[in-house]
C-alpha positions as CSV (number, residue, x, y, z in Angstrom):
1,M,-13.5,167.0,103.0
2,A,-15.3,163.7,103.5
3,T,-14.8,160.8,101.1
4,E,-15.9,157.2,101.0
5,S,-13.8,154.0,100.9
6,H,-14.6,151.4,98.2
7,R,-12.8,148.4,97.0
8,A,-13.4,147.1,93.5
9,G,-14.0,143.4,93.0
10,V,-16.2,142.1,95.8
11,I,-19.8,143.1,96.1
12,H,-21.4,140.2,97.9
13,V,-20.1,137.5,100.2
14,T,-21.7,134.1,100.7
15,I,-20.9,132.1,103.8
16,Y,-20.2,128.4,103.3
17,V,-19.4,126.0,106.3
18,V,-17.1,123.2,105.4
19,R,-18.6,119.7,105.7
20,P,-17.0,116.2,105.9
21,G,-15.5,115.3,102.5
22,D,-15.3,118.8,101.2
23,T,-12.3,120.0,99.3
24,L,-11.4,123.5,98.2
25,F,-11.6,122.3,94.6
26,V,-15.2,121.1,95.0
27,I,-16.3,124.2,96.9
28,A,-14.7,126.5,94.3
29,R,-16.3,124.6,91.4
30,R,-19.7,124.7,93.1
31,F,-19.6,128.5,93.5
32,G,-17.9,129.2,90.2
33,V,-14.8,130.9,91.7
34,T,-11.2,129.9,91.9
35,I,-9.4,128.0,94.6
36,E,-6.9,130.8,94.8
37,S,-9.5,133.5,95.5
38,I,-11.1,131.5,98.3
39,A,-7.7,130.7,99.8
40,Q,-6.5,134.3,99.7
41,L,-9.7,135.9,101.0
42,N,-9.9,133.4,103.9
43,D,-6.2,133.4,104.9
44,I,-5.8,129.7,104.0
45,P,-2.1,128.9,103.8
46,D,-2.5,125.4,102.4
47,P,-5.5,124.9,100.0
48,N,-5.3,121.1,100.8
49,V,-6.2,121.6,104.4
50,L,-9.8,122.4,105.5
51,V,-11.5,121.9,108.8
52,V,-15.0,120.6,109.3
53,G,-17.1,123.5,110.6
54,Q,-14.7,126.1,109.2
55,A,-16.7,129.1,107.8
56,L,-15.5,130.4,104.4
57,A,-16.4,133.6,102.8
58,I,-17.1,133.0,99.1
59,P,-16.9,136.2,97.0
60,E,-18.7,137.0,93.9
61,P,-16.9,139.1,91.2
62,Q,-18.2,142.5,90.5
63,I,-19.9,142.0,87.2
64,E,-23.1,143.2,85.6
65,S,-25.7,141.4,87.7
66,P,-28.4,139.3,85.9
67,V,-32.0,140.3,86.8
68,L,-34.0,137.8,88.8
69,R,-37.0,136.4,87.0
70,Y,-40.0,134.9,88.6
71,T,-42.5,132.5,87.0
72,V,-46.2,133.1,88.0
73,V,-48.0,130.2,89.5
74,R,-51.7,129.6,90.2
75,G,-52.9,131.9,93.0
76,D,-50.2,134.6,92.5
77,T,-51.1,138.3,92.4
78,L,-48.8,141.2,91.7
79,W,-49.4,142.4,95.2
80,G,-48.3,139.1,96.7
81,I,-45.2,138.9,94.4
82,A,-44.3,142.5,95.3
83,A,-44.6,141.7,99.0
84,L,-42.4,138.6,98.6
85,F,-39.6,140.6,97.1
86,D,-40.1,143.8,99.1
87,V,-40.7,145.9,95.9
88,T,-43.7,147.9,94.7
89,V,-46.4,146.7,92.3
90,A,-45.6,149.8,90.3
91,E,-42.0,148.6,89.8
92,I,-43.0,145.2,88.6
93,V,-45.6,146.8,86.3
94,A,-43.1,149.2,84.8
95,A,-40.4,146.6,84.4
96,N,-42.6,144.1,82.6
97,N,-44.9,146.5,80.6
98,I,-48.0,145.2,82.3
99,A,-51.1,147.0,81.1
100,D,-53.5,145.8,83.7
101,P,-52.0,144.9,87.2
102,N,-55.0,142.7,87.8
103,L,-54.3,140.5,84.8
104,I,-51.3,138.2,85.1
105,Y,-51.3,134.5,84.0
106,V,-49.8,131.2,85.1
107,G,-46.4,130.7,83.5
108,Q,-45.8,134.4,82.9
109,V,-42.2,135.3,83.6
110,L,-41.6,138.5,85.4
111,A,-38.4,140.5,85.8
112,I,-37.9,141.5,89.4
113,L,-35.7,144.6,89.4
114,R,-33.4,145.3,92.3
115,W,-32.9,141.5,92.6
116,T,-30.2,139.3,91.1
117,F,-29.4,135.6,91.6
118,Q,-26.8,132.9,91.7
119,T,-27.1,129.2,91.2
120,Y,-26.4,126.4,93.7
121,T,-26.1,122.7,93.1
122,V,-27.6,120.5,95.8
123,V,-25.2,118.1,97.5
124,A,-25.8,115.1,99.8
125,G,-27.1,116.2,103.2
126,D,-28.7,119.5,101.9
127,T,-32.2,120.5,102.9
128,L,-34.0,123.6,101.7
129,S,-33.9,125.1,105.2
130,R,-30.1,124.6,105.5
131,I,-29.6,126.2,102.1
132,A,-31.9,129.1,103.0
133,A,-30.0,129.7,106.2
134,R,-26.6,129.5,104.4
135,F,-27.6,132.2,101.9
136,G,-29.6,134.4,104.2
137,T,-33.0,133.8,102.6
138,T,-36.1,131.8,103.4
139,V,-37.5,128.4,102.5
140,E,-40.6,130.1,101.0
141,M,-38.5,132.3,98.8
142,L,-36.5,129.4,97.5
143,A,-39.5,127.2,97.0
144,R,-41.5,129.8,95.1
145,V,-38.6,131.0,92.9
146,N,-37.7,127.4,92.0
147,R,-41.3,126.2,91.7
148,I,-40.8,123.5,94.3
149,A,-44.2,122.2,95.3
150,D,-42.9,120.2,98.4
151,P,-40.0,122.0,100.2
152,N,-39.0,118.6,101.8
153,L,-38.2,117.1,98.3
154,I,-35.0,118.3,96.7
155,F,-32.4,116.0,95.2
156,V,-28.6,115.8,94.8
157,G,-27.5,117.5,91.6
158,Q,-30.6,119.8,91.5
159,I,-29.6,123.3,90.4
160,L,-31.4,126.0,92.5
161,I,-31.8,129.7,91.8
162,I,-30.7,131.6,94.9
163,P,-32.3,135.1,94.9
164,I,-30.1,137.9,96.1
165,R,-31.1,141.5,96.7
166,D,-28.9,143.5,94.3
167,V,-26.5,145.3,96.5
168,L,-25.8,147.8,93.7
169,A,-29.4,148.9,93.8
170,R,-29.5,149.4,97.6
171,P,-27.1,152.1,98.9
172,K,-24.9,150.7,101.6
173,P,-25.0,152.5,105.0
174,L,-22.2,154.9,105.5
175,I,-20.2,154.2,108.7
176,E,-17.1,155.3,110.5
177,T,-14.5,152.9,112.0
178,L,-11.8,153.1,114.5
179,G,-8.9,150.7,114.6
180,Y,-6.5,150.6,117.5
181,I,-2.9,150.2,116.8
182,F,0.4,150.1,118.7
183,P,3.5,152.2,117.9
184,L,5.6,150.1,115.6
185,T,8.2,150.7,112.9
186,E,7.1,152.7,109.9
187,A,7.4,149.6,107.7
188,S,5.2,147.5,110.0
189,I,2.6,150.2,110.3
190,R,2.5,150.8,106.6
191,R,2.1,147.0,105.9
192,I,-0.8,146.8,108.3
193,L,-2.6,150.0,107.2
194,E,-2.1,149.4,103.5
195,E,-4.0,146.1,103.9
196,T,-6.8,147.5,106.1
197,G,-6.6,151.3,105.8
198,R,-9.4,151.6,103.2
199,Y,-11.8,150.4,105.8
200,I,-10.5,152.7,108.6
201,T,-11.7,156.2,109.4
202,Y,-9.6,156.7,112.6
203,T,-6.6,155.0,114.1
204,G,-6.3,155.0,117.9
205,I,-2.6,155.0,118.7
206,F,-2.2,153.2,122.1
207,S,-1.2,154.8,124.4
208,F,-0.2,158.0,126.1
209,P,-0.5,157.3,129.9
210,V,-1.4,160.0,132.3
211,E,0.6,160.8,135.4
212,A,-1.1,160.8,138.8
213,S,0.5,164.2,139.4
214,G,-0.8,165.5,136.2
215,G,0.3,165.6,132.5
216,L,1.4,162.7,130.3
217,R,4.3,160.3,130.6
218,P,6.8,160.7,127.8
219,V,6.2,158.3,124.9
220,T,8.4,157.6,121.9
221,G,8.0,155.7,118.6
222,F,4.4,156.8,117.8
223,R,5.2,159.3,115.0
224,P,5.3,156.7,112.2
225,A,1.7,155.7,113.1
226,V,0.6,159.3,112.8
227,T,2.5,159.9,109.5
228,V,1.3,156.7,107.8
229,S,-2.3,157.2,109.0
230,R,-2.3,160.7,107.5
231,S,-0.8,159.5,104.2
232,L,-3.7,157.1,103.8
233,D,-6.5,159.6,104.7
234,I,-6.9,158.0,108.2
235,S,-7.4,160.4,111.0
236,P,-5.1,159.5,114.0
237,L,-6.4,159.8,117.5
238,A,-4.1,159.9,120.6
239,V,-5.3,157.2,123.1
240,V,-4.8,158.7,126.6
241,S,-5.0,156.0,129.2
242,N,-4.4,155.2,132.9
243,F,-2.3,152.1,131.9
244,D,0.8,152.0,134.2
245,G,2.7,149.4,132.2
246,V,1.1,146.5,134.0
247,N,-2.5,147.3,134.7
248,F,-5.1,150.0,134.2
249,N,-4.5,151.9,137.5
250,P,-7.5,153.5,139.2
251,A,-5.3,155.6,141.5
252,V,-3.5,157.1,138.5
253,A,-6.7,158.0,136.8
254,R,-8.0,159.7,140.0
255,G,-4.9,161.7,140.5
256,A,-4.7,162.9,136.9
257,M,-8.3,164.2,137.1
258,T,-8.1,165.9,140.5
259,G,-7.3,169.6,141.4
260,A,-4.3,171.2,139.7
261,A,-3.3,167.9,138.2
262,R,-6.4,168.1,136.0
263,S,-5.4,171.3,134.4
264,A,-1.9,169.9,133.7
265,T,-3.4,166.8,132.2
266,I,-5.7,168.8,129.9
267,A,-2.9,171.2,128.9
268,S,-0.6,168.2,128.0
269,I,-3.3,166.5,125.9
270,L,-3.9,169.8,124.0
271,S,-0.2,170.2,123.3
272,L,0.2,166.6,122.1
273,L,-2.7,167.0,119.7
274,A,-1.5,170.2,118.2
275,V,2.2,169.5,118.0
276,E,2.0,165.9,116.8
277,N,-0.7,166.4,114.1
278,F,-3.4,164.3,115.8
279,A,-7.1,164.7,114.8
280,G,-8.3,164.2,118.4
281,V,-8.1,162.3,121.6
282,N,-9.6,159.0,122.7
283,V,-9.7,158.7,126.5
284,D,-9.3,155.1,127.6
285,F,-9.5,155.2,131.4
286,E,-10.4,151.7,132.6
287,N,-10.8,150.0,136.0
288,M,-11.6,153.4,137.7
289,Y,-13.0,153.5,141.2
290,P,-16.8,153.5,140.9
291,E,-17.0,156.4,143.4
292,D,-15.0,158.5,140.8
293,R,-18.1,158.6,138.5
294,Q,-18.8,162.3,138.9
295,L,-15.1,163.1,138.9
296,Y,-14.7,161.4,135.5
297,T,-17.8,163.1,134.1
298,S,-16.6,166.5,135.1
299,F,-13.1,165.8,133.8
300,I,-14.5,164.7,130.4
301,A,-16.6,167.8,130.3
302,D,-13.6,170.1,130.9
303,L,-11.4,168.2,128.5
304,S,-14.1,168.3,125.9
305,A,-14.5,172.1,126.1
306,A,-10.8,172.5,125.6
307,V,-10.3,169.9,122.9
308,R,-13.3,170.7,120.8
309,G,-12.8,174.4,121.3
310,A,-9.4,174.0,119.7
311,G,-10.9,172.1,116.7
312,F,-10.0,168.5,117.7
313,L,-12.2,165.5,118.2
314,M,-13.3,164.5,121.7
315,T,-13.9,160.7,122.0
316,N,-13.5,158.0,124.6
317,A,-13.8,154.3,125.2
318,M,-16.2,152.8,127.8
319,A,-16.8,149.5,129.4
320,P,-20.0,147.7,128.3
321,K,-23.1,147.4,130.5
322,S,-26.7,146.6,130.0
323,A,-28.0,148.7,133.0
324,D,-26.7,151.5,135.1
325,L,-24.6,150.0,137.8
326,P,-23.0,153.0,139.6
327,N,-21.3,150.9,142.3
328,Q,-19.9,148.1,140.2
329,P,-16.1,147.9,139.4
330,W,-15.1,148.6,135.8
331,V,-18.4,150.0,134.7
332,G,-19.6,152.1,137.6
333,A,-17.6,155.2,136.7
334,F,-19.3,155.6,133.3
335,D,-22.5,157.6,133.3
336,Y,-23.5,157.1,129.7
337,R,-26.2,159.7,129.6
338,A,-24.2,162.4,131.4
339,L,-21.1,161.8,129.2
340,A,-22.8,161.8,125.8
341,P,-23.1,165.6,125.3
342,H,-19.4,166.0,125.8
343,L,-18.3,163.4,123.2
344,D,-18.1,163.4,119.4
345,F,-18.3,159.6,119.7
346,T,-17.6,156.7,122.1
347,L,-16.2,153.3,121.5
348,L,-18.2,150.7,123.6
349,M,-15.8,147.9,124.4
350,T,-18.3,145.2,123.6
351,Y,-15.8,142.4,124.0
352,E,-13.7,140.5,126.6
353,W,-16.6,138.6,128.2
354,G,-14.3,135.7,127.5
355,W,-10.9,137.0,128.7
356,S,-7.4,135.6,129.1
357,G,-7.7,135.1,132.8
358,G,-11.3,133.7,132.9
359,P,-13.1,130.6,131.9
360,P,-13.4,129.7,128.2
361,E,-16.3,131.5,126.5
362,A,-17.0,133.7,123.5
363,I,-15.1,136.9,123.5
364,A,-18.0,139.0,122.2
365,P,-21.1,136.9,122.5
366,A,-23.8,138.4,120.2
367,N,-26.6,137.9,122.7
368,L,-24.7,140.0,125.4
369,V,-23.5,142.6,122.9
370,R,-27.2,143.1,121.9
371,R,-28.2,143.7,125.5
372,V,-25.5,146.4,125.8
373,L,-26.5,148.1,122.6
374,E,-30.2,148.0,123.6
375,Y,-29.4,149.9,126.8
376,A,-26.7,152.2,125.2
377,V,-28.9,153.6,122.4
378,V,-31.4,154.9,125.0
379,Q,-28.6,156.7,126.9
380,I,-26.4,157.9,124.0
381,P,-27.5,159.0,120.6
382,P,-26.8,156.0,118.2
383,G,-24.9,158.4,115.9
384,K,-22.3,158.7,118.6
385,I,-21.7,155.0,119.3
386,L,-19.1,152.7,117.8
387,Q,-19.6,149.0,118.5
388,G,-16.3,147.5,119.7
389,M,-15.3,144.3,118.0
390,P,-12.4,141.9,118.6
391,L,-10.1,140.7,115.8
392,Y,-8.7,137.8,117.9
393,G,-9.6,134.8,120.0
394,Y,-8.2,132.9,123.0
395,D,-6.8,129.4,123.5
396,W,-7.4,128.3,127.1
397,L,-6.0,125.3,129.0
398,V,-8.8,123.3,130.5
399,P,-8.6,123.3,133.5
400,A,-6.2,126.2,133.7
401,P,-3.5,126.0,136.3
402,P,-3.7,128.9,138.8
403,G,-2.2,132.1,137.3
404,T,-2.2,130.7,133.8
405,L,-3.5,133.1,131.1
406,A,-5.0,132.0,127.8
407,T,-3.0,132.5,124.6
408,T,-4.2,135.1,122.1
409,V,-4.8,133.7,118.6
410,T,-5.8,135.2,115.4
411,P,-8.8,133.7,113.6
412,P,-6.6,132.1,110.9
413,N,-4.3,130.7,113.6
414,A,-7.3,129.3,115.4
415,V,-8.4,127.4,112.3
416,A,-4.8,126.2,111.8
417,L,-4.8,124.8,115.4
418,A,-8.0,122.9,114.7
419,A,-6.5,121.5,111.5
420,R,-3.2,120.5,113.3
421,F,-5.0,118.6,116.0
422,G,-7.8,117.2,114.0
423,A,-10.6,119.1,115.8
424,D,-14.0,120.0,114.2
425,I,-15.1,123.6,114.6
426,N,-18.5,124.1,116.4
427,Y,-20.7,127.2,116.3
428,D,-22.6,128.4,119.3
429,P,-26.0,129.6,118.0
430,I,-26.7,131.9,121.0
431,A,-23.3,133.6,121.3
432,Q,-23.0,133.3,117.5
433,A,-19.3,132.4,117.8
434,P,-17.1,129.4,116.7
435,W,-15.2,127.2,119.2
436,F,-13.5,123.9,119.4
437,R,-11.5,121.7,121.9
438,Y,-8.3,119.8,121.3
439,T,-5.7,117.8,123.2
440,D,-2.1,118.9,122.6
441,A,1.0,116.7,122.2
442,A,1.6,116.9,126.0
443,G,-1.8,115.5,126.7
444,R,-3.2,118.9,127.9
445,R,-6.8,119.8,127.0
446,H,-7.6,123.1,125.4
447,E,-10.7,125.1,124.5
448,V,-10.5,127.8,121.8
449,W,-13.1,130.6,121.1
450,F,-12.5,133.0,118.2
451,E,-14.2,135.0,115.5
452,D,-15.1,134.0,111.9
453,V,-17.1,135.4,109.0
454,R,-20.4,134.3,110.6
455,S,-19.7,135.9,114.0
456,V,-18.6,139.2,112.6
457,Q,-21.6,139.2,110.1
458,A,-23.9,139.0,113.1
459,K,-22.2,141.9,114.9
460,H,-22.1,144.1,111.8
461,A,-25.8,143.4,111.3
462,M,-26.4,144.9,114.7
463,T,-24.4,148.0,113.8
464,E,-26.9,148.5,111.0
465,E,-29.9,147.5,113.0
466,F,-29.2,150.0,115.8
467,N,-28.2,152.7,113.3
468,L,-24.8,153.2,115.0
469,R,-22.1,155.5,113.9
470,G,-20.0,152.5,113.1
471,T,-17.5,150.0,114.5
472,G,-14.2,149.9,116.3
473,Y,-11.6,147.1,116.4
474,W,-9.0,145.8,118.9
475,N,-6.6,145.7,117.3
476,L,-5.3,146.1,113.7
477,F,-2.2,144.1,114.5
478,Y,-4.3,140.9,114.3
479,S,-4.8,139.6,110.7
480,F,-8.4,138.8,110.0
481,N,-9.3,139.3,106.3
482,Q,-12.9,137.9,106.7
483,N,-13.9,140.8,108.8
484,W,-12.9,143.3,106.1
485,L,-14.8,141.3,103.5
486,V,-17.9,141.7,105.6
487,V,-17.3,145.4,106.0
488,E,-16.9,145.7,102.2
489,D,-20.0,143.7,101.7
490,R,-22.3,145.7,104.0
491,F,-21.0,149.3,104.3
492,R,-19.3,152.3,102.8
493,V,-16.6,153.7,105.1
494,R,-16.2,157.4,105.5
495,K,-12.8,159.0,105.3
496,Y,-11.9,162.6,106.3
497,T,-9.4,164.8,104.6
498,G,-8.9,168.3,105.9
499,G,-11.8,168.2,108.3
500,I,-13.2,166.6,111.5
501,V,-16.6,165.1,112.1
502,R,-19.1,166.2,114.8
503,S,-22.1,164.3,115.8
504,G,-24.2,166.0,113.1
505,G,-21.7,165.6,110.2
506,L,-18.6,167.2,108.8
507,A,-17.1,170.2,110.5
508,A,-14.5,172.0,108.3
509,A,-11.2,172.3,110.0
């Protein structure tokens, strides 16, 4: 059966970017929440330490929402007011017992159903445009609701009404999510999944490597991940890879998909799924030879027939591309259009533009992710696509000595680094990603790119914009509470119990 994940308490998240002179006390008082709630939800270990440029998720408690009220000014019509708030004239008429829609008067106060509000106190340096951007609204909306004649004139201490579309009145989109995870101890797996599991439809347990001669290499230690996933209504997927312990090996992938080895590989995968209580398979073949494009497509077709025929899910992970590049390394082997009919869904690995061995840049720049999705939804039904998202960042030495790899950092650790070395956090408006530079105690320069509530908000918005099946995360080991706050704010997460999902919906097992 299908269920939906919900968490009581948070229904709307406001993003606030720390400014010079801010303290958590001042921010908490401004938004009417507690210091403890902001610190907990943003993984802040020391409430006395904030970083200029740090993005904070400010939650609102789930309480009965007040109805937004709008005061009619000269020149208003019901049609204009309805257009401003994206509601119908009939709704305004009914909510306010208006006998004649053509007759409203200056000063009349109208209840706007499906909208609520919060208040905000203007501080030094504020402008109406900055406030509008911070709360995801417009200068026109703020000016009209607050009866501000000149949007360039606001003053410190002024209390503004911030209109908010009532999230309880608008059903949240229902999505599915995949979280990759490594085999760990049962205690570690349970700790991770009890924190994030309400937002996870599938776990991808990494990994079960193929043999070039056919079949799968023996793997131990994965059973706790399956058991804990099942106990939390998370469907576990076996991630089958061509990872040889050091690299994704193209020769291993080719061997496992060729001739008699192919049959042995498919038989081993089917046995693993059935014996170990998996819900399906996630094929993660990377760095394949581009000339193996047709070989990979035919292998996925054969594997799909066997896996789906036995009642399991058939999924894969694919490198991102914004055009068909059949001869290019890493992406050439993936024929999106030809593969789509054989998959229940695919995880597009829309991350690692900034990678540990490359120059510093955003790991998942929003502008490049968008280009991939624009291409992918033409090749693959959007209902079969999960947008891949990173839960980590990188700390590069600049310049990096030859052979040096960047250090992986979690978003909270990145902020802690900035605080430790006195660096302000910047935000790239094109990549929509935070970054900063610092000099360590040895005098070495570093550049750090990571994710925060703003960057994941931008990516989750694309999931909704492109009507995707959902999102996937590498990987759940990295703590990043802000991401899950955004998921809670924007979506409902589907869970499956006793069934599997096909592209058209639930298929009873």
